[in-house]
C-alpha positions in Angstrom: 20.9 3.7 37.0 24.7 4.2 37.5 25.4 0.5 36.9 23.4 0.6 33.6 25.4 3.6 32.4 28.7 2.0 33.5 27.8 -1.2 31.7 27.1 0.7 28.5 30.3 2.7 28.7 32.4 -0.3 29.7 31.2 -2.4 26.7 31.6 0.6 24.4 35.2 1.3 25.5 36.4 -2.3 25.4 34.8 -3.0 22.0 36.0 0.2 20.5 39.6 -0.3 21.5 39.6 -4.0 20.7 38.6 -3.7 17.1 41.7 -2.0 15.6 44.1 -4.8 16.7 41.6 -7.4 15.5 41.6 -5.7 12.1 45.4 -5.8 12.0 45.6 -9.4 13.0 42.8 -10.4 10.5 44.7 -8.7 7.7 48.0 -10.2 8.7 46.6 -13.8 9.0 44.3 -13.3 5.9 41.1 -13.9 7.9 39.0 -12.0 5.5 35.5 -12.1 4.0 36.0 -12.2 0.3 33.6 -10.7 -2.3 31.3 -13.1 -4.1 28.1 -13.5 -6.1 25.8 -13.2 -3.1 28.0 -10.7 -1.3 27.2 -7.0 -1.2 30.8 -5.9 -0.7 33.5 -5.6 -3.4 36.8 -5.7 -1.4 38.2 -8.2 1.0 37.2 -7.2 4.6 38.2 -8.6 8.0 35.3 -10.6 9.5 36.1 -11.0 13.1 34.4 -8.0 14.6 32.1 -10.3 16.6 35.1 -11.1 18.9 35.2 -7.5 20.1 31.5 -7.4 20.5 31.5 -10.6 22.6 34.4 -9.4 24.7 32.7 -6.0 25.4 29.4 -7.5 26.3 30.7 -10.4 28.4 33.2 -8.3 30.4 30.6 -5.5 31.0 27.9 -7.9 32.2 30.3 -9.8 34.5 31.6 -6.6 36.0 28.4 -4.7 36.6 25.6 -7.3 37.1 24.6 -8.0 40.7 25.2 -11.7 40.9 23.4 -11.9 44.3 20.1 -11.1 42.7 20.6 -12.9 39.3 21.5 -16.5 40.1 20.7 -17.6 36.5 23.4 -15.3 34.9 26.0 -18.1 34.9 23.9 -20.1 32.5 23.2 -17.2 30.2 27.0 -16.7 30.0 27.4 -20.3 29.2 25.0 -19.8 26.3 27.0 -16.8 25.2 30.3 -18.8 25.2 28.8 -21.7 23.1 27.4 -19.3 20.5 30.8 -17.4 20.4 32.7 -20.7 19.8 30.3 -21.7 17.0 30.5 -18.3 15.3 34.3 -18.0 15.6 34.7 -21.5 14.2 32.5 -20.7 11.3 34.2 -17.3 10.6 37.6 -18.9 10.5 36.8 -22.4 9.1 33.2 -22.6 7.8 31.0 -25.4 9.2 27.8 -26.8 7.9 24.5 -25.2 8.8 23.3 -28.4 10.6 26.4 -28.5 12.8 25.8 -24.8 13.7 22.2 -25.6 14.5 23.2 -28.4 16.9 25.4 -25.9 18.8 22.6 -23.3 18.8 20.2 -26.0 20.1 22.6 -26.7 23.0 22.9 -23.0 23.9 19.1 -22.6 23.8 18.5 -25.7 25.9 20.8 -24.4 28.6 18.9 -21.1 28.7 15.5 -22.8 28.9 16.3 -25.6 31.3 18.9 -23.9 33.6 18.2 -20.2 33.4 14.4 -20.4 33.0 14.4 -18.2 29.9 11.2 -19.6 28.5 7.7 -18.6 27.4 4.9 -19.9 29.7 1.9 -18.1 28.3 0.4 -17.0 24.9 -1.6 -14.3 26.6 -4.8 -15.4 25.0 -3.7 -15.8 21.4 -6.0 -18.4 19.8 -7.6 -18.6 23.3 -4.4 -20.1 24.8 -3.1 -18.7 28.1 -0.8 -20.9 30.3 1.2 -23.4 28.2 1.8 -27.0 29.2 5.5 -27.6 30.3 6.4 -29.5 27.1 4.8 -26.9 24.8 6.6 -24.1 26.8 10.0 -25.8 26.3 9.5 -26.4 22.6 8.2 -22.9 21.8 11.0 -21.3 23.9 13.8 -23.2 22.2 12.2 -22.6 18.7 11.9 -18.8 19.5 15.6 -18.6 20.5 16.8 -20.5 17.5 14.7 -18.4 15.1 15.9 -15.2 16.6 19.5 -16.2 16.6 19.4 -17.1 12.9 17.2 -14.1 12.0 20.0 -11.8 13.0 22.5 -13.9 11.1 20.4 -13.7 7.9 20.0 -9.9 8.0 23.7 -9.4 8.4 24.2 -8.7 4.7 25.0 -5.0 4.4 27.0 -2.5 6.3 25.6 -1.4 9.6 22.3 -3.2 9.5 22.6 -6.0 12.1 24.4 -3.7 14.5 21.9 -0.8 14.1 18.8 -3.1 14.5 20.3 -4.8 17.6 21.1 -1.3 19.1 17.5 -0.2 18.5 16.0 -3.3 20.0 18.4 -3.5 23.0 17.8 0.2 23.9 14.1 -0.2 23.5 13.9 -3.3 25.7 16.6 -2.1 28.1 14.7 1.1 28.8 11.6 -0.9 29.6 13.6 -3.2 32.0 15.0 -0.1 33.7 11.5 1.5 34.0 10.2 -1.7 35.6 13.2 -2.1 38.0 14.7 -5.2 36.4 18.2 -4.0 36.6 19.9 -7.3 35.6 18.3 -7.4 32.1 18.7 -3.6 31.7 22.5 -4.1 32.2 22.5 -6.9 29.6 20.6 -4.8 27.1 22.7 -1.7 27.5 26.0 -3.7 27.5 24.9 -5.0 24.1 24.0 -1.5 22.9 27.4 -0.1 24.0 29.2 -2.8 22.2 27.2 -2.6 19.0 27.5 1.2 18.8 31.3 1.0 19.2 31.3 -1.7 16.4 29.3 0.5 14.1 32.0 3.1 14.1 34.1 0.6 12.1 31.2 -1.1 10.2 29.5 1.9 8.5 30.5 2.4 4.9 33.4 2.1 4.1 33.3 -0.9 6.4 36.7 -1.7 8.0 35.4 -4.9 9.5 32.4 -7.2 9.6 30.9 -8.8 12.7 30.7 -12.3 11.1 28.7 -15.1 12.5 30.5 -14.5 15.9 28.7 -11.2 16.3 25.5 -11.9 14.4 24.7 -15.1 16.4 25.5 -13.4 19.7 23.2 -10.4 18.8 20.4 -12.8 18.0 20.9 -14.7 21.2 20.9 -11.6 23.4 17.8 -10.2 21.7 16.0 -13.5 22.1 16.7 -13.5 25.8 15.6 -9.9 26.2 12.4 -10.5 24.2 11.4 -13.6 26.1 12.0 -11.9 29.5 10.1 -8.9 28.3 7.1 -11.1 27.6 7.4 -13.2 30.7 7.9 -10.4 33.2 4.5 -9.1 32.4 3.1 -12.1 34.2 4.3 -10.7 37.5 3.9 -7.0 36.7 0.8 -5.5 38.3 -1.9 -4.7 35.7 -2.0 -1.1 36.9 1.8 -0.6 36.5 2.4 2.5 34.4 4.6 0.6 32.0 2.6 -2.6 31.8 1.6 -3.3 28.2 -1.3 -5.2 26.7 -0.8 -7.6 23.8 2.7 -8.3 25.0 3.7 -11.1 22.5 2.5 -9.0 19.6 4.4 -6.0 20.9 7.6 -8.1 21.2 7.2 -9.3 17.6 6.7 -5.7 16.5 9.9 -4.7 18.3 11.9 -7.4 16.4 9.9 -7.1 13.2 12.7 -6.7 10.7 14.8 -9.8 11.5 11.8 -11.9 12.3 9.6 -11.0 9.3 12.5 -11.0 6.8 13.4 -14.5 7.9 9.8 -15.7 7.7 9.3 -14.1 4.3 12.5 -15.5 2.8 11.8 -19.0 4.1 8.2 -19.1 2.8 9.3 -17.7 -0.6 12.0 -20.4 -0.9 9.6 -23.2 0.0 7.0 -21.9 -2.5 9.7 -22.0 -5.2 10.5 -25.6 -4.3 13.8 -24.8 -2.7 15.2 -25.6 0.7 14.5 -22.8 3.2 18.2 -22.9 4.0 19.2 -22.4 0.3 21.1 -19.0 0.2 20.0 -16.4 -2.3 19.6 -12.6 -2.7 16.0 -12.2 -1.8 16.3 -10.5 1.6 14.8 -7.1 2.1 18.2 -5.4 2.3 19.2 -7.1 -1.0 16.0 -5.7 -2.6 16.8 -2.2 -1.4 20.4 -2.5 -2.8 18.9 -3.8 -6.1 16.6 -0.8 -6.1 19.7 1.5 -6.3 20.1 2.4 -2.6 23.6 2.4 -1.1 24.4 0.2 1.9 23.9 3.1 4.4 20.8 4.3 2.8 19.3 0.8 2.9 20.3 0.5 6.6 18.8 3.9 7.5 15.6 3.0 5.8 15.2 -0.4 7.5 16.2 1.1 10.8 13.5 3.8 10.4 10.9 1.2 9.4 11.7 -1.0 12.4 11.6 2.1 14.7 8.2 3.0 13.2 6.8 -0.5 13.9 8.0 -0.1 17.6 6.2 3.1 18.0 3.1 1.7 16.3 2.9 -1.5 18.5 3.5 0.4 21.7 0.9 3.0 20.8 -1.7 0.3 19.7 -0.8 -2.3 22.4 -4.4 -2.3 23.7 -5.9 -3.6 20.5 -5.4 -7.3 21.5 -2.8 -9.8 20.5 -4.5 -11.4 17.5 -5.6 -8.1 15.9 -2.3 -6.4 16.5 -0.4 -9.5 15.0 -2.6 -9.4 11.9 -2.0 -5.7 11.5 1.8 -6.1 11.9 2.1 -8.9 9.4 -0.3 -7.3 6.9 1.6 -4.0 6.9 5.0 -5.8 6.7 3.7 -7.9 3.8 2.4 -4.9 1.9 5.6 -2.9 2.3 7.9 -5.8 1.4 5.7 -6.8 -1.6 5.7 -3.3 -2.9 9.5 -3.3 -2.7 9.8 -6.7 -4.4 7.5 -5.8 -7.3 9.3 -2.5 -7.7 12.6 -4.3 -8.1 11.1 -6.8 -10.6 9.7 -3.9 -12.7 13.1 -2.2 -12.7 14.8 -5.5 -13.8 12.3 -6.0 -16.7 12.7 -2.4 -17.8 16.5 -2.8 -17.8 16.2 -6.0 -19.9 14.1 -4.2 -22.5 
């Protein structure tokens, strides 16, 4: 318990104190995120906050994780460094999405092949339990890539990515602590400490953005935590007080906002005949802004919705994976559709 608290405090303190000099350097060197057509901000803002998050998380994990019981940690840290380099390069000198994807694929492959961060069972979804090795590798890499980019895609308004990552990491970190998996609890609470410190400077009026450096790292850490949350149930006794049923569905419910928003936007773009990578203003947070909510109001609403989904899936975890997945996706679709049509009606009303 003490190591978890110390990991949280260390990441918080380092990130909190690193951000002011990063802001000064970014302004001095003109490393700013400029307003634009698809941007939700109106003033030039430093965009290197992810450097402080990375430093806080990495230092805290190295300092407080018991390496003697976590031999795969070195490979996880290698993945962190690759993602950091990709994000920092893109924040300073933008690179193509395909080059970013290659780097993300390398990081994901290291995690899967060297650190054994992979899904080995579907827990009976569509009648599938244990996965063949090839399917396990492909599904695991795909899951990591999707989660990494999901956090990057929701990083569009003040406080949103950091708040959602904090909620997810505290939720999963608490479960790891309750099931005596100290090493992953430390990773989770190190991330929570860093993101909470960052949010002090990212809430409106935002003094700094996390940029790709931060968003990609948040996605990677949450992917690792979610996969291990699913996999560790394979070795957890069924009568353990904190063993959950329908584990994959519960994990999806915990990460519902970034995962569902990414799925919804990609499907919408494809149905309109566009590339799924084509940028636009159709994310849920954009819809809330277009509805008249401020950045912080939209962030609080989405944070509350994600928290409500977490409570729901934990409470209903005995329903079965398929039924719970259908319930999650149906409810998310209804809520997002209601918001979308509300925005469309408002736009039509303003035009007339």
